[in-house]
Chimera marker file (.cmm) of the C-alpha trace (Angstrom):
<marker_set name="trace">
<marker id="1" x="85.168" y="-87.903" z="78.769" r="1" g="1" b="0" radius="0.5"/>
<marker id="2" x="81.366" y="-88.332" z="78.419" r="1" g="1" b="0" radius="0.5"/>
<marker id="3" x="79.214" y="-85.323" z="77.658" r="1" g="1" b="0" radius="0.5"/>
<marker id="4" x="77.584" y="-84.327" z="80.962" r="1" g="1" b="0" radius="0.5"/>
<marker id="5" x="74.912" y="-82.130" z="79.349" r="1" g="1" b="0" radius="0.5"/>
<marker id="6" x="73.291" y="-84.846" z="77.204" r="1" g="1" b="0" radius="0.5"/>
<marker id="7" x="70.828" y="-86.927" z="79.243" r="1" g="1" b="0" radius="0.5"/>
<marker id="8" x="71.256" y="-90.670" z="79.237" r="1" g="1" b="0" radius="0.5"/>
<marker id="9" x="68.533" y="-92.482" z="77.291" r="1" g="1" b="0" radius="0.5"/>
<marker id="10" x="67.660" y="-94.465" z="80.422" r="1" g="1" b="0" radius="0.5"/>
<marker id="11" x="67.370" y="-91.276" z="82.468" r="1" g="1" b="0" radius="0.5"/>
<marker id="12" x="64.101" y="-90.465" z="84.183" r="1" g="1" b="0" radius="0.5"/>
<marker id="13" x="62.154" y="-87.479" z="82.892" r="1" g="1" b="0" radius="0.5"/>
<marker id="14" x="59.036" y="-85.653" z="83.995" r="1" g="1" b="0" radius="0.5"/>
<marker id="15" x="55.651" y="-85.740" z="82.304" r="1" g="1" b="0" radius="0.5"/>
<marker id="16" x="56.276" y="-82.204" z="81.052" r="1" g="1" b="0" radius="0.5"/>
<marker id="17" x="59.634" y="-83.204" z="79.544" r="1" g="1" b="0" radius="0.5"/>
<marker id="18" x="58.003" y="-86.193" z="77.831" r="1" g="1" b="0" radius="0.5"/>
<marker id="19" x="55.276" y="-83.934" z="76.450" r="1" g="1" b="0" radius="0.5"/>
<marker id="20" x="57.942" y="-81.627" z="75.034" r="1" g="1" b="0" radius="0.5"/>
<marker id="21" x="59.753" y="-84.595" z="73.422" r="1" g="1" b="0" radius="0.5"/>
<marker id="22" x="56.517" y="-85.891" z="71.853" r="1" g="1" b="0" radius="0.5"/>
<marker id="23" x="55.191" y="-82.430" z="70.973" r="1" g="1" b="0" radius="0.5"/>
<marker id="24" x="51.933" y="-82.943" z="72.845" r="1" g="1" b="0" radius="0.5"/>
<marker id="25" x="50.316" y="-81.814" z="76.074" r="1" g="1" b="0" radius="0.5"/>
<marker id="26" x="51.042" y="-83.264" z="79.528" r="1" g="1" b="0" radius="0.5"/>
<marker id="27" x="47.407" y="-84.402" z="79.632" r="1" g="1" b="0" radius="0.5"/>
<marker id="28" x="48.075" y="-86.592" z="76.580" r="1" g="1" b="0" radius="0.5"/>
<marker id="29" x="51.060" y="-88.140" z="78.365" r="1" g="1" b="0" radius="0.5"/>
<marker id="30" x="48.886" y="-88.870" z="81.415" r="1" g="1" b="0" radius="0.5"/>
<marker id="31" x="46.330" y="-90.541" z="79.126" r="1" g="1" b="0" radius="0.5"/>
<marker id="32" x="49.071" y="-92.653" z="77.547" r="1" g="1" b="0" radius="0.5"/>
<marker id="33" x="50.135" y="-93.732" z="81.038" r="1" g="1" b="0" radius="0.5"/>
<marker id="34" x="46.555" y="-94.568" z="82.035" r="1" g="1" b="0" radius="0.5"/>
<marker id="35" x="46.013" y="-96.588" z="78.831" r="1" g="1" b="0" radius="0.5"/>
<marker id="36" x="49.301" y="-98.461" z="79.201" r="1" g="1" b="0" radius="0.5"/>
<marker id="37" x="51.163" y="-96.962" z="76.227" r="1" g="1" b="0" radius="0.5"/>
<marker id="38" x="53.795" y="-95.505" z="78.559" r="1" g="1" b="0" radius="0.5"/>
<marker id="39" x="55.018" y="-96.994" z="81.807" r="1" g="1" b="0" radius="0.5"/>
<marker id="40" x="55.240" y="-94.538" z="84.690" r="1" g="1" b="0" radius="0.5"/>
<marker id="41" x="57.356" y="-94.768" z="87.795" r="1" g="1" b="0" radius="0.5"/>
<marker id="42" x="55.462" y="-93.306" z="90.724" r="1" g="1" b="0" radius="0.5"/>
<marker id="43" x="57.582" y="-92.188" z="93.640" r="1" g="1" b="0" radius="0.5"/>
<marker id="44" x="54.672" y="-90.480" z="95.409" r="1" g="1" b="0" radius="0.5"/>
<marker id="45" x="51.203" y="-89.235" z="94.549" r="1" g="1" b="0" radius="0.5"/>
<marker id="46" x="52.652" y="-86.190" z="92.814" r="1" g="1" b="0" radius="0.5"/>
<marker id="47" x="56.111" y="-87.371" z="91.699" r="1" g="1" b="0" radius="0.5"/>
<marker id="48" x="55.795" y="-89.330" z="88.452" r="1" g="1" b="0" radius="0.5"/>
<marker id="49" x="58.703" y="-90.068" z="86.134" r="1" g="1" b="0" radius="0.5"/>
<marker id="50" x="59.099" y="-91.822" z="82.784" r="1" g="1" b="0" radius="0.5"/>
<marker id="51" x="62.099" y="-93.552" z="81.286" r="1" g="1" b="0" radius="0.5"/>
<marker id="52" x="63.439" y="-91.396" z="78.479" r="1" g="1" b="0" radius="0.5"/>
<marker id="53" x="64.148" y="-94.439" z="76.294" r="1" g="1" b="0" radius="0.5"/>
<marker id="54" x="60.442" y="-95.444" z="76.532" r="1" g="1" b="0" radius="0.5"/>
<marker id="55" x="59.460" y="-91.990" z="75.267" r="1" g="1" b="0" radius="0.5"/>
<marker id="56" x="62.032" y="-92.167" z="72.450" r="1" g="1" b="0" radius="0.5"/>
<marker id="57" x="60.672" y="-95.580" z="71.487" r="1" g="1" b="0" radius="0.5"/>
<marker id="58" x="57.229" y="-94.015" z="70.976" r="1" g="1" b="0" radius="0.5"/>
<marker id="59" x="58.788" y="-91.417" z="68.691" r="1" g="1" b="0" radius="0.5"/>
<marker id="60" x="60.425" y="-94.078" z="66.528" r="1" g="1" b="0" radius="0.5"/>
<marker id="61" x="57.225" y="-96.160" z="66.416" r="1" g="1" b="0" radius="0.5"/>
<marker id="62" x="55.249" y="-93.126" z="65.251" r="1" g="1" b="0" radius="0.5"/>
<marker id="63" x="57.780" y="-92.435" z="62.510" r="1" g="1" b="0" radius="0.5"/>
<marker id="64" x="57.790" y="-96.008" z="61.195" r="1" g="1" b="0" radius="0.5"/>
<link id1="1" id2="2" r="1" g="1" b="0" radius="0.2"/>
<link id1="2" id2="3" r="1" g="1" b="0" radius="0.2"/>
<link id1="3" id2="4" r="1" g="1" b="0" radius="0.2"/>
<link id1="4" id2="5" r="1" g="1" b="0" radius="0.2"/>
<link id1="5" id2="6" r="1" g="1" b="0" radius="0.2"/>
<link id1="6" id2="7" r="1" g="1" b="0" radius="0.2"/>
<link id1="7" id2="8" r="1" g="1" b="0" radius="0.2"/>
<link id1="8" id2="9" r="1" g="1" b="0" radius="0.2"/>
<link id1="9" id2="10" r="1" g="1" b="0" radius="0.2"/>
<link id1="10" id2="11" r="1" g="1" b="0" radius="0.2"/>
<link id1="11" id2="12" r="1" g="1" b="0" radius="0.2"/>
<link id1="12" id2="13" r="1" g="1" b="0" radius="0.2"/>
<link id1="13" id2="14" r="1" g="1" b="0" radius="0.2"/>
<link id1="14" id2="15" r="1" g="1" b="0" radius="0.2"/>
<link id1="15" id2="16" r="1" g="1" b="0" radius="0.2"/>
<link id1="16" id2="17" r="1" g="1" b="0" radius="0.2"/>
<link id1="17" id2="18" r="1" g="1" b="0" radius="0.2"/>
<link id1="18" id2="19" r="1" g="1" b="0" radius="0.2"/>
<link id1="19" id2="20" r="1" g="1" b="0" radius="0.2"/>
<link id1="20" id2="21" r="1" g="1" b="0" radius="0.2"/>
<link id1="21" id2="22" r="1" g="1" b="0" radius="0.2"/>
<link id1="22" id2="23" r="1" g="1" b="0" radius="0.2"/>
<link id1="23" id2="24" r="1" g="1" b="0" radius="0.2"/>
<link id1="24" id2="25" r="1" g="1" b="0" radius="0.2"/>
<link id1="25" id2="26" r="1" g="1" b="0" radius="0.2"/>
<link id1="26" id2="27" r="1" g="1" b="0" radius="0.2"/>
<link id1="27" id2="28" r="1" g="1" b="0" radius="0.2"/>
<link id1="28" id2="29" r="1" g="1" b="0" radius="0.2"/>
<link id1="29" id2="30" r="1" g="1" b="0" radius="0.2"/>
<link id1="30" id2="31" r="1" g="1" b="0" radius="0.2"/>
<link id1="31" id2="32" r="1" g="1" b="0" radius="0.2"/>
<link id1="32" id2="33" r="1" g="1" b="0" radius="0.2"/>
<link id1="33" id2="34" r="1" g="1" b="0" radius="0.2"/>
<link id1="34" id2="35" r="1" g="1" b="0" radius="0.2"/>
<link id1="35" id2="36" r="1" g="1" b="0" radius="0.2"/>
<link id1="36" id2="37" r="1" g="1" b="0" radius="0.2"/>
<link id1="37" id2="38" r="1" g="1" b="0" radius="0.2"/>
<link id1="38" id2="39" r="1" g="1" b="0" radius="0.2"/>
<link id1="39" id2="40" r="1" g="1" b="0" radius="0.2"/>
<link id1="40" id2="41" r="1" g="1" b="0" radius="0.2"/>
<link id1="41" id2="42" r="1" g="1" b="0" radius="0.2"/>
<link id1="42" id2="43" r="1" g="1" b="0" radius="0.2"/>
<link id1="43" id2="44" r="1" g="1" b="0" radius="0.2"/>
<link id1="44" id2="45" r="1" g="1" b="0" radius="0.2"/>
<link id1="45" id2="46" r="1" g="1" b="0" radius="0.2"/>
<link id1="46" id2="47" r="1" g="1" b="0" radius="0.2"/>
<link id1="47" id2="48" r="1" g="1" b="0" radius="0.2"/>
<link id1="48" id2="49" r="1" g="1" b="0" radius="0.2"/>
<link id1="49" id2="50" r="1" g="1" b="0" radius="0.2"/>
<link id1="50" id2="51" r="1" g="1" b="0" radius="0.2"/>
<link id1="51" id2="52" r="1" g="1" b="0" radius="0.2"/>
<link id1="52" id2="53" r="1" g="1" b="0" radius="0.2"/>
<link id1="53" id2="54" r="1" g="1" b="0" radius="0.2"/>
<link id1="54" id2="55" r="1" g="1" b="0" radius="0.2"/>
<link id1="55" id2="56" r="1" g="1" b="0" radius="0.2"/>
<link id1="56" id2="57" r="1" g="1" b="0" radius="0.2"/>
<link id1="57" id2="58" r="1" g="1" b="0" radius="0.2"/>
<link id1="58" id2="59" r="1" g="1" b="0" radius="0.2"/>
<link id1="59" id2="60" r="1" g="1" b="0" radius="0.2"/>
<link id1="60" id2="61" r="1" g="1" b="0" radius="0.2"/>
<link id1="61" id2="62" r="1" g="1" b="0" radius="0.2"/>
<link id1="62" id2="63" r="1" g="1" b="0" radius="0.2"/>
<link id1="63" id2="64" r="1" g="1" b="0" radius="0.2"/>
</marker_set>
């Protein structure tokens, strides 16, 4: 049985969750979105989500 508490890597996360993953501020995440480093999914003017695997990819690129 799959672990229900671990989020799927393709799951959608908030800007605040992404900031926590990358250890930066939400403003930095918004700048990354604006500059094209992260792709955002906009569901409305205030509801923005990111793919968790895109955020994890940034982590691995920074470590390489």
